[in-house]
C-alpha positions in Angstrom: 18.4 -94.3 58.5 20.5 -91.2 58.6 22.2 -90.3 55.4 26.0 -90.3 55.5 27.3 -86.9 56.6 29.2 -86.5 53.3 25.9 -86.7 51.5 24.3 -84.1 53.9 27.1 -81.7 53.1 26.9 -82.4 49.4 23.3 -81.1 49.3 24.6 -77.5 49.4 26.5 -76.0 46.4 28.7 -73.3 47.8 29.9 -72.4 44.3 26.6 -70.9 43.0 26.3 -67.1 42.7 23.8 -65.3 44.8 21.2 -65.1 42.1 21.2 -68.9 41.7 21.8 -69.9 45.3 19.6 -71.4 47.9 20.1 -71.5 51.7 21.9 -74.3 53.3 19.7 -77.4 53.8 17.3 -77.6 56.7 19.2 -80.7 57.9 22.2 -78.5 58.7 20.2 -76.9 61.4 18.9 -80.1 63.0 21.6 -82.8 62.5 23.7 -83.3 65.6 26.6 -84.5 63.4 26.7 -81.1 61.8 26.8 -79.5 65.2 29.7 -81.8 66.2 31.6 -80.9 63.1 31.0 -77.2 63.6 32.7 -77.4 67.0 35.9 -78.8 65.3 35.8 -77.0 61.9 34.2 -73.7 62.7 34.5 -72.7 66.4 37.9 -74.3 67.0 39.4 -73.2 63.7 38.4 -69.5 63.7 39.1 -66.6 66.0 36.5 -66.3 68.8 35.7 -63.2 70.9 35.9 -64.2 74.6 36.2 -61.1 76.7 36.5 -57.3 76.8 40.0 -55.8 77.1 38.9 -53.9 80.3 38.2 -57.2 82.0 41.9 -58.2 81.8 43.5 -54.8 82.0 45.5 -55.3 85.2 48.0 -58.0 86.1 46.2 -61.0 87.5 42.8 -60.2 86.1 41.3 -63.1 84.3 38.2 -64.3 82.4 37.3 -68.0 82.3 34.9 -69.3 79.6 34.5 -71.9 77.0 35.2 -72.1 73.2 33.9 -75.1 71.3 33.2 -76.7 74.7 36.9 -76.3 75.6 37.5 -74.6 79.0 39.8 -71.6 78.6 41.2 -68.8 80.8 42.5 -65.5 79.6 44.8 -63.5 82.0 46.9 -60.4 82.1 50.4 -61.5 83.2 52.6 -59.8 85.8 54.7 -58.6 82.8 51.7 -56.9 81.3 51.3 -59.5 78.5 48.0 -61.0 77.6 47.9 -64.8 77.7 45.4 -67.6 77.3 45.5 -71.2 78.5 43.2 -74.2 78.6 41.6 -74.0 82.0 42.6 -77.6 82.8 45.0 -78.6 85.6 47.7 -80.9 84.4 47.3 -83.2 87.4 43.7 -84.5 87.2 42.0 -82.0 84.8 40.0 -79.8 87.2 39.6 -76.1 86.3 42.4 -74.0 87.8 40.1 -70.9 87.5 36.7 -72.2 88.6 35.1 -68.7 88.8 34.1 -66.8 85.6 36.3 -63.9 86.4 38.5 -62.4 89.1 42.0 -61.3 90.0 44.8 -63.6 91.3 48.5 -63.7 91.9 48.6 -67.3 90.7 46.1 -70.0 89.7 45.6 -72.7 92.4 43.6 -75.8 91.4 40.9 -76.3 94.1 41.1 -80.1 93.7 44.7 -81.0 94.8 46.3 -77.6 95.2 48.6 -77.5 92.2 49.5 -73.9 91.4 50.5 -72.1 88.3 51.9 -68.7 87.6 50.2 -66.1 85.4 52.6 -67.2 82.7 51.2 -70.7 82.9 54.3 -72.2 84.5 53.9 -74.9 87.1 54.7 -73.5 90.6 53.6 -75.9 93.2 52.8 -79.6 93.5 51.9 -80.6 97.1 52.9 -84.0 98.3 54.5 -84.9 95.0 57.9 -85.9 96.2 59.3 -89.2 94.9 57.6 -89.1 91.6 60.0 -90.3 88.9 60.5 -88.9 85.4 58.4 -85.8 86.1 59.4 -82.6 84.2 57.8 -79.6 85.9 58.7 -77.4 82.9 56.6 -79.7 80.6 53.6 -79.6 82.9 52.5 -76.0 82.9 49.1 -74.9 81.6 48.7 -75.5 77.9 48.8 -72.2 76.0 46.2 -70.9 73.5 46.8 -68.1 70.9 45.3 -64.8 72.1 45.1 -61.3 70.7 43.0 -58.2 71.0 41.4 -55.7 68.7 39.7 -52.5 69.7 37.9 -53.4 73.0 37.7 -57.1 72.4 39.9 -60.1 73.3 39.9 -63.0 70.8 41.4 -66.5 71.0 42.1 -69.2 68.4 42.4 -72.9 69.4 43.9 -73.7 66.0 45.4 -70.5 64.6 46.0 -70.4 60.8 46.6 -66.7 60.6 46.9 -63.7 62.9 43.8 -62.0 64.3 44.4 -58.9 62.2 44.8 -61.0 59.0 41.6 -62.8 59.9 39.7 -59.6 60.4 40.9 -58.1 57.2 39.3 -54.8 56.1 37.1 -54.7 59.2 40.1 -53.2 61.1 40.4 -50.1 58.8 36.7 -49.7 58.4 35.9 -49.7 62.1 38.9 -47.5 63.1 37.3 -44.1 62.2 34.0 -45.0 64.0 35.7 -44.4 67.4 34.3 -47.4 69.3 37.3 -47.2 71.6 35.7 -44.1 73.2 32.6 -46.0 74.3 32.3 -47.5 77.8 30.8 -50.8 78.8 27.5 -50.4 80.6 25.9 -53.9 81.1 25.6 -57.3 79.7 22.4 -59.4 79.0 22.1 -63.0 78.0 19.3 -64.6 75.9 18.6 -68.3 75.5 16.8 -69.3 72.3 15.4 -72.6 71.3 16.9 -72.7 67.9 20.2 -73.5 66.2 22.8 -70.8 66.4 22.8 -70.4 62.6 19.1 -69.4 62.7 20.1 -66.3 64.7 22.9 -65.5 62.4 20.7 -65.9 59.3 18.2 -63.5 60.9 20.9 -60.9 61.5 22.2 -61.2 58.0 19.0 -60.9 56.0 19.8 -57.3 54.9 17.0 -55.8 56.9 14.5 -58.0 55.0 12.5 -58.7 58.2 12.7 -55.3 59.8 9.6 -53.7 58.3 7.5 -56.7 59.3 9.0 -57.7 62.6 10.6 -54.6 64.1 8.1 -51.8 63.5 9.8 -49.4 66.0 13.3 -49.9 64.5 11.9 -49.7 61.0 10.5 -46.2 61.8 14.1 -44.7 62.1 15.9 -46.8 59.3 15.7 -45.9 55.7 14.8 -49.3 54.4 15.1 -48.3 50.7 18.7 -47.1 51.2 19.8 -50.1 53.4 23.1 -51.3 52.0 25.0 -54.7 52.3 28.7 -55.0 51.8 30.6 -58.3 52.0 34.3 -58.7 52.9 36.3 -61.9 53.0 35.0 -62.9 56.4 32.6 -60.1 57.4 29.4 -58.3 56.3 28.5 -54.7 56.9 24.9 -53.8 56.8 24.2 -50.1 57.0 21.3 -47.7 56.8 20.7 -44.0 57.1 18.8 -43.0 60.2 15.7 -40.9 59.5 14.0 -38.9 62.3 10.6 -40.2 63.1 7.8 -39.6 65.7 6.3 -43.1 65.1 8.1 -44.7 68.1 9.4 -42.1 70.6 11.5 -44.5 72.6 13.3 -45.9 69.5 13.8 -42.4 68.1 15.3 -41.1 71.3 17.8 -44.0 71.5 18.7 -44.7 67.9 20.1 -41.4 66.7 22.9 -40.1 64.4 23.4 -40.1 60.7 23.8 -43.8 60.1 23.5 -47.2 61.7 26.3 -49.8 61.2 25.8 -53.5 61.7 29.0 -55.5 61.4 29.0 -59.3 61.4 32.4 -61.1 61.8 32.4 -64.8 60.8 31.2 -66.9 62.4 29.3 -65.5 65.4 30.2 -62.0 66.5 28.3 -58.8 65.7 28.9 -55.1 66.4 25.9 -52.8 66.2 26.7 -49.1 66.2 24.7 -45.9 66.4 25.7 -42.4 67.5 27.2 -42.8 71.0 25.6 -46.3 71.4 27.0 -49.8 70.6 26.1 -53.3 71.5 27.9 -56.5 70.6 26.4 -59.9 70.1 28.2 -63.2 70.7 26.3 -66.2 69.5 27.1 -69.5 71.3 25.6 -72.9 70.4 24.4 -74.8 73.4 23.1 -77.7 71.4 21.7 -78.4 68.0 18.5 -76.5 68.8 19.6 -74.3 71.7 21.6 -71.1 71.5 22.9 -68.4 74.0 23.4 -64.9 72.8 25.4 -62.5 74.9 24.7 -58.8 74.4 27.2 -56.2 75.8 26.1 -52.6 75.8 28.4 -49.6 75.5 27.8 -45.8 75.7 29.7 -42.6 75.4 28.6 -41.6 78.9 28.0 -44.2 81.6 27.9 -41.7 84.5 25.0 -41.8 87.0 23.4 -38.9 85.2 23.2 -41.0 82.0 21.9 -44.1 83.7 18.2 -43.6 82.8 18.9 -42.8 79.2 21.2 -45.8 78.8 18.7 -48.1 80.5 16.0 -46.9 78.0 18.4 -47.7 75.1 18.9 -51.2 76.5 15.1 -51.6 76.9 14.7 -50.8 73.2 17.2 -53.5 72.4 15.5 -55.9 74.7 12.2 -55.4 72.9 13.9 -56.0 69.5 15.5 -59.2 70.8 12.2 -60.5 72.1 10.8 -60.1 68.6 13.8 -61.9 67.1 13.6 -64.6 69.7 10.0 -65.5 68.8 10.7 -65.6 65.1 13.9 -67.6 65.4 12.2 -70.3 67.5 9.4 -70.4 64.9 11.9 -70.9 62.1 13.6 -73.7 64.0 10.2 -75.5 64.3 9.7 -75.0 60.5 13.2 -76.3 59.7 12.2 -79.7 61.3 9.1 -79.9 59.0 9.0 -82.3 56.1 7.6 -79.4 54.1 10.9 -77.5 54.0 14.2 -78.4 52.5 15.9 -75.0 51.6 14.8 -71.6 50.4 16.0 -69.1 47.8 17.8 -65.9 48.6 16.9 -62.3 47.9 19.6 -60.8 45.6 18.8 -57.3 47.0 18.8 -58.3 50.7 20.5 -61.6 51.5 24.1 -61.3 50.2 25.4 -61.5 53.8 23.5 -64.7 54.5 24.9 -66.1 51.2 28.4 -65.3 52.4 27.8 -66.9 55.8 26.6 -70.1 54.2 29.5 -70.3 51.8 32.1 -69.8 54.5 30.3 -72.3 56.7 30.2 -74.9 53.9 33.9 -74.4 53.2 34.9 -75.0 56.8 32.6 -78.0 57.2 33.8 -79.7 54.1 37.5 -79.1 54.8 36.9 -80.1 58.4 35.4 -83.4 57.4 38.3 -84.1 55.1 40.7 -83.4 57.9 38.9 -85.7 60.3 38.8 -88.5 57.6 42.5 -88.1 57.0 43.2 -88.5 60.7 40.8 -91.5 61.0 38.3 -89.6 63.2 34.6 -89.0 62.9 32.5 -85.8 63.2 31.2 -86.3 66.7 
């Protein structure tokens, strides 16, 4: 019989310092109740990146996606303001924006033709005469808190603080790096047979796995000088870049003085080299299935730079295939009776320790909130 979820959560002590801490228990990666609680307490309760600013730069441009399994749409209003709404018609719940992106003058539900302005207000209700006690002003699209930072659009389903308060010192740290001058090149999606936290753990191990798993990348990073800096809700991993002839393709595409790897809780990463950036958005599809969206940016996205940029993406793709294989192997191991939890490297895994403590905090407070409201964690 499954242990009560309160007991499952109590198996991790989020108060222990790094030198005494272990990872979160294996059950947190395999228990569907944890996944259900994460939707409510982690992905609904924290800011989530959902689009690039350029995708909603002009009035009427929109992006439709999901956050914590909730359908949402982000749109630039006719007045120039950025807005977000639940992508749910107030009549019979169909999506008013059925396509993933586009440009419209208003949203028209494809089911019964109800229409909404870019400000979310209800505009049209075909064949609805004679309905009593119906307030059109109270039946617009339900709004969601939205904001932007640098090139990224974020939403929060349950805002507790502003986006810039949430990001904290990341804002001032990233500002001098000039990522606003980089241009979007392409997007790639990877599906992994593992829990989303396995991918985040792998990212946050302070380069621990790089010499063993990513020989090419390791050839240009100074592993001994790799640093880890934790903020309140972010981790910066950074390394000097050392010229190398060991892997010509990696050396040609990973240049500059230093590599910067930012993780923003819970599931957004920014990887920056000289003139090159990719972002990673980690989205749980199930307890043991994850989608990771990579967006690639470069200083020059002209036709002349196409081949060089494509080579850089190919290097990233090679690295991701290496990570995909190990993450899926870890997921299989987490389901084994031989593994419960592991200790953390003080030198390397401070970022993973931060992630686990933030996660535990949210899950425990989320369970308390559900219990107070008489709900369960599904």
